[in-house]
Structure formats: C-alpha cells, structure tokens
C-alpha positions as CSV (number, residue, x, y, z in Angstrom):
1,X,-68.0,-66.3,16.7
2,X,-66.7,-67.8,13.4
3,X,-63.2,-66.9,14.3
4,X,-63.6,-68.6,17.7
5,X,-64.9,-71.7,16.1
6,X,-62.0,-71.7,13.6
7,X,-59.8,-71.7,16.7
8,X,-61.5,-74.6,18.3
9,X,-61.2,-76.4,15.2
10,X,-57.5,-75.8,14.9
11,X,-57.0,-76.8,18.6
12,X,-58.6,-80.0,18.0
13,X,-56.2,-80.9,15.2
14,X,-53.1,-80.3,17.4
15,X,-51.1,-83.4,17.4
16,X,-52.4,-84.7,14.4
17,X,-48.8,-84.9,12.8
18,X,-47.1,-82.8,10.1
19,X,-48.0,-85.4,7.7
20,X,-51.7,-85.1,8.2
21,X,-53.6,-85.2,5.0
22,X,-54.4,-82.1,3.3
23,X,-58.0,-80.6,4.1
24,X,-58.1,-82.7,7.2
25,X,-60.9,-81.6,9.6
26,X,-62.6,-82.5,12.8
27,X,-66.5,-82.6,12.8
28,X,-68.2,-82.6,16.3
29,X,-71.7,-84.1,15.8
30,X,-74.3,-84.4,18.7
31,X,-76.6,-87.3,18.7
32,X,-79.2,-88.8,21.3
33,X,-78.7,-92.3,22.1
34,X,-81.3,-93.8,20.0
35,X,-80.0,-92.0,16.8
36,X,-76.5,-93.4,17.6
37,X,-78.1,-97.0,17.6
38,X,-80.2,-96.4,14.5
39,X,-78.9,-95.0,11.1
40,X,-75.8,-92.9,12.4
41,X,-73.2,-95.8,12.2
42,X,-74.0,-96.2,8.5
43,X,-73.8,-92.4,7.8
44,X,-70.4,-92.3,9.8
45,X,-69.2,-95.1,7.5
46,X,-70.1,-93.1,4.5
47,X,-68.3,-90.1,5.8
48,X,-65.1,-92.3,6.4
49,X,-65.5,-93.4,2.6
50,X,-66.0,-90.2,1.0
51,X,-64.3,-87.9,3.3
52,X,-61.2,-89.9,4.5
53,X,-59.5,-86.8,5.8
54,X,-62.3,-86.1,8.1
55,X,-62.2,-87.2,11.8
56,X,-65.8,-87.2,13.4
57,X,-66.2,-86.8,17.0
58,X,-69.7,-87.9,18.3
59,X,-70.9,-86.0,21.3
60,X,-73.4,-87.9,23.2
61,X,-76.2,-86.3,25.4
62,X,-80.0,-85.5,25.7
63,X,-81.7,-83.2,23.5
64,X,-81.9,-80.0,25.4
65,X,-78.0,-80.3,26.2
66,X,-77.0,-80.8,22.5
67,X,-79.4,-78.0,21.4
68,X,-77.5,-75.8,23.8
69,X,-74.1,-76.8,22.5
70,X,-75.3,-76.2,18.9
71,X,-76.5,-72.7,19.9
72,X,-73.2,-72.0,21.6
73,X,-71.1,-73.3,18.5
74,X,-69.5,-76.1,20.7
75,X,-70.9,-78.5,17.9
76,X,-71.8,-77.8,14.5
77,X,-75.0,-80.2,14.1
78,X,-77.0,-82.4,16.3
79,X,-79.6,-85.2,15.9
80,X,-82.2,-84.6,18.7
81,X,-85.8,-84.7,19.4
82,X,-87.6,-81.5,18.4
83,X,-88.0,-79.2,21.2
84,X,-91.4,-78.2,22.2
85,X,-90.6,-74.5,21.8
86,X,-89.5,-72.3,18.9
87,X,-85.8,-72.4,18.0
88,X,-83.7,-69.2,17.8
89,X,-84.0,-67.3,14.7
90,X,-80.4,-68.5,13.6
91,X,-80.9,-72.1,14.1
92,X,-82.4,-74.3,11.4
93,X,-84.5,-77.6,11.8
94,X,-84.9,-80.5,9.5
95,X,-87.1,-83.4,10.4
96,X,-85.7,-86.9,9.8
97,X,-88.4,-89.0,11.3
98,X,-92.0,-89.1,13.1
99,X,-91.9,-91.8,15.7
100,X,-95.2,-92.7,17.0
101,X,-95.5,-93.6,20.7
102,X,-96.8,-97.0,21.7
103,X,-98.0,-98.5,25.0
104,X,-95.6,-101.4,25.6
105,X,-96.8,-104.2,27.9
106,X,-95.3,-107.6,28.8
107,X,-96.4,-110.3,26.3
108,X,-98.6,-112.1,29.0
109,X,-100.6,-109.0,29.8
110,X,-104.2,-109.4,28.7
111,X,-106.4,-107.0,26.5
112,X,-105.9,-104.0,24.3
113,X,-107.5,-101.3,26.3
114,X,-104.6,-99.0,26.8
115,X,-106.2,-96.8,29.4
116,X,-107.1,-99.8,31.4
117,X,-103.8,-101.5,31.1
118,X,-101.8,-98.1,32.2
119,X,-104.2,-98.0,35.2
120,X,-103.8,-101.8,36.2
121,X,-100.0,-102.0,35.9
122,X,-96.9,-100.2,37.3
123,X,-95.7,-97.5,35.1
124,X,-92.2,-97.3,33.9
125,X,-91.7,-93.7,33.0
126,X,-89.7,-92.1,30.2
127,X,-87.6,-89.4,31.9
128,X,-89.2,-86.1,32.0
129,X,-85.7,-84.3,31.5
130,X,-86.0,-85.6,27.9
131,X,-88.2,-83.9,25.3
132,X,-89.8,-87.3,24.7
133,X,-90.6,-87.8,28.5
134,X,-92.2,-84.4,28.5
135,X,-94.5,-85.5,25.7
136,X,-95.4,-88.6,27.7
137,X,-96.2,-86.4,30.9
138,X,-98.4,-84.2,28.8
139,X,-100.3,-87.2,27.2
140,X,-100.9,-88.6,30.6
141,X,-102.2,-85.3,32.1
142,X,-104.2,-84.6,29.2
143,X,-105.9,-88.2,29.4
144,X,-106.5,-87.6,33.1
145,X,-104.7,-90.9,34.0
146,X,-103.3,-91.6,37.3
147,X,-100.5,-94.2,36.9
148,X,-98.5,-96.1,39.7
149,X,-94.8,-95.1,38.9
150,X,-92.5,-97.9,39.3
151,X,-89.3,-96.1,38.2
152,X,-88.2,-93.2,35.8
153,X,-85.3,-93.4,33.3
154,X,-83.9,-92.1,29.9
155,X,-82.6,-95.1,28.4
156,X,-85.2,-96.5,26.0
157,X,-83.7,-99.9,25.6
158,X,-83.6,-100.3,29.5
159,X,-87.2,-99.3,29.5
160,X,-88.2,-101.9,26.9
161,X,-86.2,-104.6,28.9
162,X,-88.1,-103.7,32.1
163,X,-91.4,-104.3,30.4
164,X,-90.2,-107.6,28.9
165,X,-89.3,-108.9,32.2
166,X,-92.7,-108.0,33.7
167,X,-91.8,-104.8,35.7
168,X,-94.7,-102.9,34.2
169,X,-95.8,-100.9,31.2
170,X,-94.4,-97.9,29.5
171,X,-95.2,-95.4,26.7
172,X,-92.2,-95.3,24.5
173,X,-91.6,-94.2,20.9
174,X,-91.4,-96.7,18.0
175,X,-87.8,-95.8,17.1
176,X,-87.1,-95.5,13.3
177,X,-86.0,-97.5,11.5
178,X,-86.3,-100.5,13.7
179,X,-89.9,-101.4,14.1
180,X,-89.6,-104.9,15.7
181,X,-90.0,-105.3,19.4
182,X,-88.5,-107.9,21.6
183,X,-90.3,-111.3,21.9
184,X,-91.3,-110.5,25.5
185,X,-93.4,-107.5,24.9
186,X,-96.6,-106.4,23.0
187,X,-96.8,-102.9,21.4
188,X,-100.5,-101.5,21.6
189,X,-101.5,-98.8,19.1
190,X,-103.1,-95.8,20.9
191,X,-105.3,-95.3,17.7
192,X,-106.5,-91.7,17.6
193,X,-104.9,-90.7,20.7
194,X,-101.3,-91.5,19.2
195,X,-98.8,-88.7,19.4
196,X,-95.4,-88.5,18.0
197,X,-91.7,-87.3,18.7
198,X,-89.9,-85.8,15.9
199,X,-86.3,-86.7,15.4
200,X,-84.2,-84.2,13.4
201,X,-81.2,-82.2,12.8
202,X,-80.6,-78.9,14.4
203,X,-77.7,-76.6,13.1
204,X,-77.0,-73.0,12.2
205,X,-77.8,-71.6,8.9
206,X,-76.5,-73.9,6.2
207,X,-74.5,-70.9,4.5
208,X,-72.4,-71.0,7.8
209,X,-71.8,-74.8,7.9
210,X,-68.5,-76.2,7.1
211,X,-68.6,-78.6,4.1
212,X,-68.0,-81.9,6.1
213,X,-71.1,-80.9,8.3
214,X,-73.1,-80.0,5.4
215,X,-72.5,-83.4,3.6
216,X,-73.2,-85.3,6.8
217,X,-76.6,-83.5,7.3
218,X,-77.5,-84.3,3.6
219,X,-76.5,-88.1,4.2
220,X,-78.5,-88.2,7.4
221,X,-81.6,-87.0,5.3
222,X,-80.9,-89.6,2.7
223,X,-80.6,-92.5,5.1
224,X,-83.8,-91.7,6.9
225,X,-85.5,-91.2,3.7
226,X,-84.4,-94.5,2.4
227,X,-86.0,-96.3,5.5
228,X,-89.3,-94.4,5.4
C-alpha cells in the first residue's frame, strides 16, 4: 500500500516541470462543505506560507465517501462528521468541534416549544445520506414526532435559506466557528434534548503520515482550538 501511495503521489507531480522546487509534494485533503467554508481556508493559507513547495488538492464529498477514500489510501486525511460506527483499527480520529443541533424557525414564527413548532410547520430535512442527517432522523424517531416533510437536501446553507424565506423549519447543527444566524431565522435551543455532531479528522496512524499531512492535521487542531 505504501508503495502504491508513493506511485500515486509521483503520478500527480508529473508535469510539474524540471525546475519544480526541491521537496515538492501534493497533499490530498478531504473536507465536507461546512468545513471548507469554516476554518479550512485559513489553514490552507498557513500551509502555503510555511510549506510553499506543497500543493494541496481539496477533495469534496460527504463524510461516508471521504472516510472510504481515506481507508483506501486515495487521500491522506479528511475533515468529516464522526461516523456512527467504530472505525477500522488502522484509522485514527481526532475531534475538532462538537456542534449542537438547533431548531431553526422563520423569524416571524411564534413560541419556543420546539416539539410544537416541529409539528405545526413543514419540515426541511437534513439529507439522511449524511451522518448528520441520520442523527436528525434518530432524534425524531426517539422523540416520536411525526413531521410534514417539505424537502430533503444536504447543503446546510440552502436549508438555512429555505427557513429564512418561510418554507419551513429545520434541525441543523450550529456550525463552528460561525455562531451567527441570518436575520430571517431564529435558533431555538433544544435544552436537555440537545444532540451534537462531532467534526474531526480521520487519517491513518500518524506514524504513516507524510510530513505535510501531519502538519496540516496539527494546524487544523490549532485553528479549531483557537475558536473554541
């Protein structure tokens, strides 16, 4: 596997030119959409400053897909939602943030009873293909709440926008480090019923990580710790 990974890295560097900088490397990093919009740009800027010879390729995807790609060695590290099952013994997990789920309602919606609001308004569902969407589904089943589904999608910003224009209500994570909601919505605390999604890094044993991947993982931890 290590030899195959070396071959893939060499293949990705083809065409870089004979004058490519010494120590040049290509680092493939997986990231779900909300991480790409949060602290990943700052971390990539740090990579550029401190590892100028390293070229980073960000691989988008949902958590399950990115986890599989780390497992097969296609990418070295990925920032994903923690899966609801144990990882393989050769994979490592580091939690970056715990994001509480809130009930998002249009600003004009009256009351703070989350169960009553869920029953009274159309429900915009976080896609069940996502690990976060599965958490929402388990929460609703556990609370024995019947909702009137309006639509189902995996893009959190689109869900928030739909709530803001009055299309319904939604259960969504309060994404770190951005804790401000748009003016058109209200976020209702679920109190003792609050559940969370864990955002973190998955990679193989650190002893097998290339130096750029090891440093990027450390800088991701630093960035999330600084905003906690």
